C-alpha positions as CSV (number, residue, x, y, z in Angstrom):
1,M,-0.2,-18.9,40.1
2,L,-1.5,-20.1,43.2
3,Y,-4.7,-18.5,42.8
4,T,-5.3,-19.4,39.5
5,L,-4.4,-23.2,40.7
6,Y,-7.1,-23.1,43.4
7,E,-9.4,-21.2,40.9
8,T,-8.8,-24.7,39.2
9,Q,-9.4,-27.2,42.0
10,R,-12.6,-25.0,43.9
11,S,-13.9,-25.3,39.6
12,L,-13.3,-29.1,39.4
13,M,-15.0,-29.7,42.8
14,E,-18.1,-27.8,42.0
15,P,-20.0,-30.7,40.2
16,F,-18.5,-33.1,43.5
17,A,-20.4,-30.8,45.9
18,D,-23.6,-30.6,43.9
19,L,-23.7,-34.4,43.5
20,A,-23.2,-34.4,47.0
21,Q,-25.7,-32.0,47.7
22,A,-27.9,-34.3,45.6
23,T,-27.8,-37.6,47.1
24,A,-28.2,-36.1,50.7
25,K,-31.7,-35.0,49.5
26,L,-32.0,-39.1,47.3
27,Y,-31.4,-40.9,51.2
28,S,-33.2,-38.0,53.5
29,N,-36.8,-37.3,51.0
30,P,-38.8,-39.9,52.2
31,L,-40.6,-40.5,48.7
32,S,-37.3,-42.3,47.9
33,P,-36.7,-46.1,48.1
34,L,-32.8,-45.0,49.4
35,S,-34.1,-43.8,52.7
36,Q,-35.8,-46.4,53.7
37,T,-32.4,-47.9,54.3
38,Q,-31.1,-48.6,57.2
39,F,-28.2,-46.5,56.6
40,A,-30.2,-43.7,55.6
41,Q,-30.0,-41.4,57.9
42,R,-26.5,-41.9,58.4
43,M,-25.8,-41.4,54.3
44,S,-27.5,-38.2,54.6
45,A,-25.7,-36.7,56.8
46,G,-22.2,-37.8,55.8
47,Y,-23.2,-36.3,52.0
48,E,-24.6,-33.3,53.5
49,L,-21.5,-32.4,55.3
50,L,-19.4,-33.4,52.1
51,Y,-21.5,-30.5,50.8
52,R,-21.0,-28.6,53.2
53,L,-17.4,-28.7,53.4
54,G,-16.9,-28.4,49.5
55,K,-19.4,-25.7,48.3
56,D,-18.4,-22.1,47.4
57,Y,-19.7,-19.6,49.9
58,E,-21.0,-16.2,48.3
59,K,-21.9,-13.2,50.3
60,P,-24.5,-13.2,52.5
61,E,-27.3,-10.6,52.7
62,F,-28.6,-9.6,55.3
63,G,-31.8,-10.1,55.4
64,I,-33.3,-7.8,57.7
65,R,-36.8,-7.5,57.2
66,T,-38.3,-6.3,60.4
67,V,-37.3,-5.0,64.0
68,D,-39.4,-4.2,67.0
69,V,-39.4,-0.6,68.1
70,D,-41.1,-0.5,71.4
71,G,-43.1,-3.6,70.5
72,V,-44.6,-2.2,66.8
73,G,-43.1,-4.0,64.0
74,V,-41.0,-1.6,61.9
75,A,-40.7,-2.6,57.6
76,I,-37.1,-2.4,56.5
77,H,-36.4,-1.7,53.2
78,E,-32.5,-1.7,52.3
79,R,-31.0,0.3,49.5
80,I,-26.7,1.8,48.1
81,E,-26.9,5.4,49.3
82,I,-23.3,5.5,47.9
83,D,-22.1,3.5,45.5
84,K,-18.1,4.0,45.5
85,P,-15.6,1.7,43.5
86,F,-14.4,-0.1,46.3
87,C,-17.6,0.5,48.4
88,E,-20.9,0.5,48.9
89,L,-22.6,3.2,51.8
90,R,-25.1,0.8,52.6
91,R,-28.9,2.4,54.5
92,F,-31.7,0.5,56.4
93,K,-34.5,2.6,55.9
94,R,-36.9,1.9,57.8
95,F,-40.9,2.5,57.9
96,S,-43.8,2.2,59.8
97,D,-47.8,3.6,59.0
98,D,-48.2,4.0,62.6
99,P,-48.1,8.2,63.5
100,A,-46.3,7.7,66.6
101,T,-44.0,4.8,65.8
102,L,-42.8,6.7,62.7
103,A,-42.7,10.7,64.6
104,K,-40.0,8.1,67.1
105,L,-37.9,7.4,64.3
106,K,-37.4,10.8,62.6
107,D,-35.8,12.3,65.8
108,Q,-33.9,9.0,66.8
109,P,-29.6,9.7,66.2
110,V,-27.9,8.8,63.1
111,V,-25.3,6.1,63.4
112,L,-22.9,5.6,60.7
113,I,-21.5,2.0,61.1
114,V,-18.2,1.4,60.1
115,A,-17.6,-2.3,59.4
116,P,-14.0,-4.3,58.7
117,L,-12.3,-5.0,55.7
118,S,-10.1,-7.6,57.0
119,G,-11.6,-10.7,55.3
120,H,-15.6,-11.4,56.1
121,Y,-18.3,-9.2,54.5
122,A,-19.8,-6.6,56.8
123,T,-23.0,-8.8,56.8
124,L,-20.8,-10.4,59.7
125,L,-22.6,-7.3,61.8
126,R,-26.1,-7.9,61.3
127,D,-26.8,-8.7,64.8
128,T,-24.7,-5.5,65.1
129,V,-27.2,-3.3,62.3
130,R,-30.3,-5.2,63.5
131,T,-30.4,-4.3,67.1
132,M,-29.1,-0.5,66.4
133,L,-32.2,0.0,64.0
134,T,-34.7,-0.4,67.2
135,G,-33.0,3.0,68.5
136,H,-31.3,4.2,65.5
137,K,-31.0,5.4,61.6
138,V,-28.2,3.1,60.5
139,Y,-25.8,3.9,57.9
140,I,-23.1,0.4,57.3
141,T,-19.6,0.0,54.7
142,D,-20.3,-2.5,52.7
143,W,-17.5,-3.4,51.5
144,K,-16.3,-4.9,48.3
145,N,-14.5,-7.8,46.9
146,A,-11.3,-6.2,45.0
147,R,-11.1,-9.3,42.8
148,M,-15.0,-7.8,41.6
149,V,-13.2,-4.4,40.8
150,P,-12.0,-4.0,37.5
151,M,-8.3,-2.5,36.8
152,S,-9.5,0.8,35.4
153,E,-11.1,1.9,38.6
154,G,-7.7,1.5,39.9
155,E,-5.9,0.8,43.2
156,F,-7.5,1.2,46.5
157,H,-4.8,2.3,49.5
158,L,-4.8,3.0,53.4
159,D,-5.7,7.0,53.0
160,D,-8.3,5.8,50.1
161,Y,-9.9,4.1,53.1
162,V,-9.7,7.2,55.7
163,N,-11.0,9.5,53.0
164,Y,-14.2,7.0,52.2
165,V,-14.5,7.5,55.4
166,Q,-14.8,11.6,55.8
167,E,-16.6,11.7,52.7
168,F,-19.8,9.3,54.3
169,I,-19.7,11.4,57.2
170,R,-20.2,14.5,55.6
171,H,-22.5,13.0,54.0
172,L,-24.6,12.0,56.5
173,Q,-24.1,15.9,58.0
174,A,-25.2,17.0,55.3
175,T,-28.3,15.1,55.5
176,Y,-29.2,15.2,58.8
177,G,-27.1,18.2,60.6
178,N,-24.8,15.5,62.6
179,C,-24.3,11.6,63.5
180,H,-22.3,9.3,65.6
181,V,-19.9,7.2,64.0
182,M,-19.4,3.5,65.9
183,S,-16.7,1.1,64.1
184,V,-15.6,-2.3,65.5
185,C,-12.0,-4.2,64.6
186,Q,-9.5,-3.1,62.1
187,P,-11.6,0.4,61.6
188,T,-10.8,1.9,64.7
189,V,-8.0,2.7,63.3
190,P,-9.1,4.9,59.9
191,V,-11.8,5.6,61.5
192,L,-9.8,7.8,64.4
193,A,-7.7,9.2,61.5
194,A,-10.3,10.6,60.0
195,V,-12.4,12.3,62.1
196,S,-8.5,13.4,63.2
197,L,-8.2,15.0,60.1
198,M,-11.3,16.3,59.9
199,A,-11.1,18.1,63.1
200,S,-7.5,19.4,62.0
201,R,-9.0,21.3,59.3
202,G,-11.3,23.0,61.5
203,E,-14.5,21.0,60.2
204,A,-17.5,19.6,62.1
205,T,-17.4,16.1,63.4
206,P,-19.6,13.7,64.5
207,L,-21.2,14.4,68.0
208,S,-19.6,10.7,69.1
209,M,-17.1,8.2,68.2
210,T,-17.5,4.7,69.5
211,M,-15.2,2.2,68.8
212,M,-15.0,-1.6,69.9
213,G,-12.5,-4.5,69.9
214,G,-9.9,-2.3,67.5
215,P,-5.6,-2.5,67.1
216,I,-5.2,1.3,67.7
217,D,-2.0,0.3,69.7
218,A,-1.0,-2.9,68.9
219,R,1.9,-3.1,71.1
220,R,-0.1,-3.8,74.4
221,S,-1.1,-7.4,74.5
222,P,-0.3,-8.2,71.6
223,T,-2.2,-11.4,70.4
224,A,-1.5,-14.2,67.7
225,V,-2.5,-11.7,65.1
226,N,-0.2,-9.1,66.3
227,N,2.6,-11.7,67.1
228,L,2.6,-12.6,63.3
229,A,2.6,-9.4,61.6
230,T,5.5,-8.5,63.8
231,Q,7.8,-11.4,63.3
232,R,7.5,-11.3,59.2
233,S,8.9,-8.6,57.2
234,F,7.0,-6.6,54.9
235,E,8.8,-8.1,52.2
236,W,7.2,-11.5,53.6
237,F,3.7,-10.3,53.4
238,E,4.0,-9.3,49.8
239,N,6.3,-12.4,48.7
240,N,3.7,-14.3,50.3
241,V,0.2,-13.8,50.7
242,I,-0.2,-11.4,48.1
243,Y,-1.5,-13.0,44.0
244,R,-3.3,-11.6,40.6
245,V,-6.7,-12.5,40.2
246,P,-7.2,-14.2,38.0
247,S,-8.6,-13.8,34.4
248,N,-12.5,-15.3,35.0
249,F,-13.0,-12.2,37.6
250,P,-13.6,-8.5,36.7
251,G,-10.4,-7.8,38.1
252,A,-8.6,-9.7,37.2
253,G,-4.7,-8.3,37.0
254,R,-5.4,-7.3,40.9
255,R,-3.0,-7.7,43.3
256,V,-5.3,-9.0,45.8
257,Y,-4.4,-10.9,49.5
258,P,-7.2,-14.0,48.3
259,G,-9.8,-14.4,51.1
260,F,-9.2,-18.5,50.8
261,L,-5.6,-17.3,51.9
262,Q,-7.3,-15.5,54.6
263,H,-10.1,-18.2,54.8
264,T,-7.2,-20.7,55.9
265,G,-5.8,-18.0,58.6
266,F,-8.7,-18.1,60.8
267,V,-9.2,-21.7,60.4
268,A,-5.3,-22.4,61.5
269,M,-6.6,-20.4,64.7
270,N,-8.4,-23.1,65.9
271,P,-8.8,-26.3,63.9
272,D,-9.9,-28.3,67.3
273,R,-13.0,-25.9,67.0
274,H,-13.8,-26.2,64.3
275,A,-13.1,-29.8,63.1
276,T,-15.6,-30.4,66.2
277,S,-18.2,-28.2,65.3
278,H,-18.3,-29.6,62.0
279,Y,-19.2,-33.6,63.6
280,D,-21.4,-31.9,65.7
281,Y,-22.8,-30.9,62.6
282,F,-22.9,-34.6,61.2
283,K,-24.8,-35.6,65.0
284,N,-27.1,-33.3,64.8
285,L,-28.4,-34.3,60.9
286,I,-28.3,-37.8,62.3
287,K,-30.6,-37.1,65.2
288,G,-33.0,-34.5,63.3
289,D,-31.8,-31.5,65.6
290,D,-32.4,-29.1,63.2
291,A,-32.3,-26.0,65.2
292,S,-28.6,-26.7,66.0
293,A,-27.5,-28.2,62.4
294,E,-29.9,-24.6,61.2
295,A,-27.4,-23.1,64.1
296,H,-24.4,-24.6,62.3
297,R,-25.1,-23.4,58.7
298,K,-25.9,-19.7,59.7
299,F,-22.6,-19.8,60.9
300,Y,-20.3,-21.1,58.5
301,D,-21.9,-19.2,55.3
302,E,-20.8,-15.9,57.3
303,Y,-17.6,-17.1,58.4
304,N,-16.8,-19.0,55.1
305,A,-17.5,-16.2,52.8
306,V,-14.8,-14.1,52.2
307,L,-13.1,-11.7,50.7
308,D,-9.9,-10.5,48.3
309,M,-8.1,-7.2,50.0
310,D,-6.6,-5.4,47.8
311,A,-2.8,-5.2,47.9
312,D,-1.8,-1.6,48.9
313,Y,-4.4,-1.5,51.1
314,Y,-3.6,-4.4,52.8
315,L,0.3,-3.9,53.1
316,E,-0.2,-0.9,53.9
317,T,-2.8,-1.9,56.7
318,I,0.0,-4.7,58.1
319,R,3.1,-1.0,58.1
320,T,1.2,1.6,59.5
321,V,-0.8,-0.5,61.7
322,F,0.9,-3.7,63.0
323,Q,4.8,-2.9,62.3
324,D,5.4,1.0,62.6
325,Y,2.7,1.7,65.1
326,S,2.5,5.5,63.1
327,L,-1.4,6.1,64.7
328,V,0.7,6.4,68.9
329,N,3.7,7.6,67.4
330,G,2.3,10.5,65.8
331,T,3.5,10.1,62.4
332,W,1.1,8.7,60.2
333,D,0.6,11.3,57.0
334,V,-2.8,10.5,55.0
335,R,-2.8,11.5,51.4
336,S,-5.9,13.3,50.3
337,P,-8.0,13.4,47.8
338,E,-6.4,16.1,45.8
339,G,-3.2,14.3,47.2
340,T,-2.0,16.6,50.2
341,P,0.1,15.0,52.7
342,E,-1.7,15.8,56.4
343,R,-1.0,14.8,59.8
344,V,-3.2,12.2,62.2
345,R,-3.4,14.2,65.5
346,P,-6.3,12.8,67.1
347,Q,-5.3,15.7,69.8
348,D,-6.7,17.8,67.5
349,I,-10.5,16.3,68.1
350,T,-12.2,18.4,70.8
351,G,-16.0,18.2,69.9
352,T,-16.5,14.5,69.8
353,A,-17.0,12.2,72.6
354,L,-15.4,8.5,72.4
355,L,-16.5,5.2,73.9
356,T,-13.8,2.8,73.7
357,I,-15.0,-1.3,74.1
358,E,-13.0,-4.1,74.7
359,G,-13.7,-7.7,75.4
360,E,-12.4,-9.0,78.5
361,L,-11.2,-12.4,75.9
362,D,-10.8,-11.2,73.1
363,D,-7.5,-12.6,71.5
364,I,-7.7,-10.8,68.0
365,S,-7.6,-7.6,69.4
366,G,-6.0,-7.4,73.6
367,S,-6.5,-5.6,76.2
368,G,-5.9,-1.9,76.2
369,Q,-5.0,-2.0,72.3
370,T,-8.2,-0.5,71.8
371,E,-8.8,2.2,75.2
372,A,-5.2,3.5,73.8
373,A,-7.4,5.9,71.8
374,Q,-8.4,7.4,75.0
375,G,-4.6,8.9,75.7
376,L,-4.5,9.2,71.5
377,C,-7.6,12.2,72.1
378,T,-6.7,14.3,74.7
379,G,-8.4,17.2,73.5
380,V,-11.9,15.8,74.8
381,P,-13.3,16.7,77.6
382,A,-12.5,13.6,80.4
383,D,-16.3,13.6,80.6
384,S,-16.9,12.8,77.1
385,R,-14.5,9.9,77.2
386,H,-15.8,6.5,78.4
387,H,-14.4,3.2,78.7
388,L,-16.2,-0.7,78.8
389,E,-14.6,-4.1,79.8
390,V,-17.6,-6.4,78.8
391,K,-16.2,-9.4,81.2
392,G,-17.0,-13.0,80.3
393,A,-16.8,-11.4,76.4
394,G,-14.1,-12.2,73.5
395,H,-13.7,-10.5,70.4
396,Y,-17.4,-11.4,69.2
397,G,-19.1,-11.0,71.8
398,I,-19.2,-7.1,71.6
399,F,-21.0,-7.1,68.9
400,S,-22.9,-10.4,68.6
401,G,-24.9,-12.1,70.1
402,R,-26.4,-12.2,73.6
403,R,-23.9,-9.8,75.9
404,W,-23.5,-7.6,72.7
405,R,-27.7,-7.3,73.0
406,E,-27.7,-7.1,76.8
407,L,-24.4,-5.9,78.3
408,V,-22.9,-4.1,75.5
409,Y,-26.1,-2.7,73.4
410,P,-28.0,-0.5,76.7
411,Q,-24.2,1.8,77.1
412,V,-24.0,2.1,73.6
413,R,-27.4,3.5,73.2
414,D,-27.5,5.6,76.4
415,F,-23.8,6.7,75.3
416,I,-25.5,8.2,72.2
417,L,-28.7,9.8,73.5
418,A,-26.4,11.9,75.9
419,Q,-24.5,13.5,73.2
420,Q,-27.4,14.5,71.1
421,A,-29.4,15.8,73.9
422,A,-25.8,17.5,74.8
423,A,-26.1,18.8,71.3
424,A,-29.6,19.4,71.5
425,Q,-29.3,22.0,74.4
426,R,-25.9,23.6,72.9
427,A,-28.3,24.5,69.4
428,R,-30.8,26.1,71.8
429,R,-28.6,28.0,73.6
430,A,-26.9,29.3,70.5
431,R,-30.6,30.3,68.9
432,N,-31.7,31.8,72.3
433,A,-27.9,34.1,72.8
434,A,-28.8,35.0,68.7
């Protein structure tokens, strides 16, 4: 019922938001008589702010058209490589007409970026992708909004997330021979599970895993996010945040954790900061500070665009990761696509190097939560396990912004290149021995 009421309210507000946008343009257009009034700029700014607060935010696009590779502009073509019911494997293919650059691109490592399924779209990692494209072939998991997935496609569980990751890794290995995997925030847990299961079966695993700001062991330095999951029972989440998708969407009837509830929770974590940001936007519009106003729009176009999560996946993540700590307790069984339960054993990983990254000021995944993977992957040689704490960085700073580009990425790049070189050396030795 709450979801239906929200959609009704949103539909009623939509024409008012459009009217606010049109009025803002009337007051700012130099050809309009309204723009000649004394308070025209303030009126335009006020209506623009009302429009931004009332509009519906759709999924943004990645919008990466070109990247710079050692001083040469390289064109980017974005395409869907694999289309699954709840996720697309998206590829960013690079093109160049410079022979030297083209040869360089062909030899660069392949990286699968596993994006979070925790409220925002994969486009939240746009800066991560753009930076990685300067030195890697890049693929990303682009998770679908559950309200757009028809009921005929079935349910989506945490086990399905793990199985999707394994399928994508196998696809890249079959295409290129090997790959590297990078997980940001929430997917550090299912990615570690996926690679663990592949190792336990004797399958080829990625050359490296880079895990950034994720809740491998949510008991360490618990944050407000962790405390909410532990202070409420599983039944509380099921009874209070799960609703059925209204009839006006393809996924009508599907049980989901709605995006609008998630967004409310995001804002509630720092309400003063958001209020100040919107007031600053209003002042920047009055001053004519177009650069600051556009920066605000870009941030909130991303921040306010949220997706629904399938209820089974969300509830199982709460229980497995934040309440039972099944991964670190060694009690997590994942059901394969064939229906067979398999125990997750990170200690079985031997041939995949590990890099864990944390932000010093991360208020979502606390200090030590990601580093806990180091203690679980005991089969990985000590010289292949590395940890990085980024001083002064919060949660988003380790994968987006200046600190990511200048401090984190160079170490990620060098770590991946080192594993790529080591793999090439092992291959040469095998050929010589044969």
